[in-house]
C-alpha positions as CSV (number, residue, x, y, z in Angstrom):
1,P,80.4,140.7,-130.9
2,E,81.2,143.1,-128.0
3,L,84.3,141.2,-126.9
4,R,85.6,141.0,-130.5
5,T,84.9,144.7,-131.1
6,Y,86.4,146.1,-127.9
7,A,89.4,143.7,-127.9
8,K,90.0,144.7,-131.6
9,L,90.1,141.0,-132.6
10,S,90.1,139.8,-136.2
11,H,88.4,136.6,-135.1
12,D,85.8,135.5,-132.6
13,P,87.1,134.6,-129.1
14,I,86.4,131.3,-127.4
15,M,84.2,131.7,-124.4
16,Q,83.2,128.9,-122.1
17,P,80.4,129.5,-119.6
18,A,80.4,127.2,-116.6
19,V,77.0,126.4,-115.3
20,G,75.9,124.2,-112.5
21,N,73.2,123.4,-110.0
22,F,72.8,126.9,-108.6
23,A,70.1,129.5,-109.0
24,Q,71.8,132.3,-110.8
25,G,75.6,132.7,-110.4
26,M,77.8,132.1,-113.4
27,I,81.5,131.7,-114.3
28,T,82.7,132.5,-117.8
29,V,86.3,131.6,-118.9
30,V,88.0,133.2,-121.9
31,P,91.3,131.4,-122.9
32,L,93.9,133.5,-124.5
33,Q,96.8,132.4,-126.8
34,L,99.2,135.2,-126.3
35,G,101.9,133.9,-128.7
36,G,100.3,135.6,-131.7
37,L,100.7,139.1,-130.3
38,D,103.5,141.4,-131.5
39,R,104.8,141.5,-127.9
40,V,103.7,138.8,-125.6
41,P,102.8,140.2,-122.2
42,T,103.5,138.3,-119.0
43,G,100.6,137.2,-116.8
44,A,101.5,140.0,-114.4
45,E,101.5,142.6,-117.2
46,L,98.1,141.3,-118.5
47,H,96.7,141.5,-115.0
48,A,98.0,145.0,-114.4
49,A,96.5,146.2,-117.7
50,I,93.1,144.8,-116.8
51,A,93.2,146.0,-113.2
52,D,94.3,149.5,-114.3
53,H,91.5,149.7,-116.8
54,Y,88.8,148.7,-114.3
55,A,90.3,150.9,-111.6
56,S,90.0,153.9,-113.9
57,I,86.2,153.6,-114.1
58,D,84.4,155.9,-111.6
59,G,81.8,153.9,-109.7
60,G,83.0,150.7,-111.3
61,V,81.3,147.4,-110.5
62,V,84.2,145.2,-111.6
63,E,86.7,143.9,-109.1
64,V,89.9,142.4,-110.3
65,A,91.3,139.6,-108.0
66,P,94.9,139.9,-107.0
67,Y,97.4,138.2,-109.3
68,T,99.4,135.3,-107.8
69,H,101.3,132.5,-109.3
70,M,99.5,129.4,-108.3
71,E,99.4,125.7,-109.2
72,R,95.7,125.3,-108.3
73,I,92.8,127.7,-108.7
74,P,91.3,128.5,-105.3
75,E,87.7,127.7,-104.7
76,I,85.6,130.2,-106.6
77,D,82.0,130.8,-105.6
78,P,79.8,131.3,-108.7
79,E,77.0,132.7,-106.5
80,I,79.1,135.4,-104.7
81,Y,77.5,138.3,-106.6
82,N,73.9,137.0,-106.8
83,G,71.4,139.8,-106.8
84,T,74.0,142.5,-107.7
85,N,75.4,144.0,-110.8
86,R,79.0,143.4,-109.7
87,M,81.6,141.1,-111.3
88,K,85.0,139.7,-110.3
89,V,87.7,139.0,-112.8
90,Y,90.5,136.6,-112.3
91,V,93.7,136.4,-114.5
92,F,95.6,133.1,-114.6
93,A,98.6,132.7,-116.9
94,N,101.5,130.4,-117.9
95,D,104.2,132.7,-119.1
96,E,106.3,129.8,-120.5
97,R,103.5,128.7,-122.8
98,A,102.3,132.2,-123.5
99,Q,98.7,131.3,-122.4
100,A,96.3,132.9,-120.1
101,L,92.7,132.5,-118.8
102,L,90.4,135.3,-117.9
103,M,87.7,134.2,-115.6
104,A,84.6,136.3,-114.7
105,V,82.1,135.6,-111.9
106,Y,78.8,137.4,-112.0
107,D,75.0,137.1,-111.5
108,N,73.8,135.6,-114.8
109,L,70.2,137.0,-114.6
110,G,71.3,139.8,-116.8
111,K,72.7,137.6,-119.5
112,G,69.4,137.1,-121.3
113,A,68.6,140.8,-121.3
114,S,71.1,141.5,-124.1
115,G,69.1,139.7,-126.7
């Protein structure tokens, strides 16, 4: 409900957690179909909005990875933030298709605490 509320969505978003044979790290992917927006942002604009938001938070624990056009996703370590309250967010986009993926890497031990 938080993502729907804060993103002001009229429908529930699709979220896909990626789990594997590791102790606690986690990757969650949120696909975005941008074509339904009044104005479709480019991947760079979407990245800038997310980066600006998290940069404005004093003492923030979320790092936004640099935005680059890439054909392949670099190796992403799901355990990089184990034992911390930090998170790293990646933005991947295809401007021609008006699609984007948001990917978050974090320590999943806190995921069950929300109820």
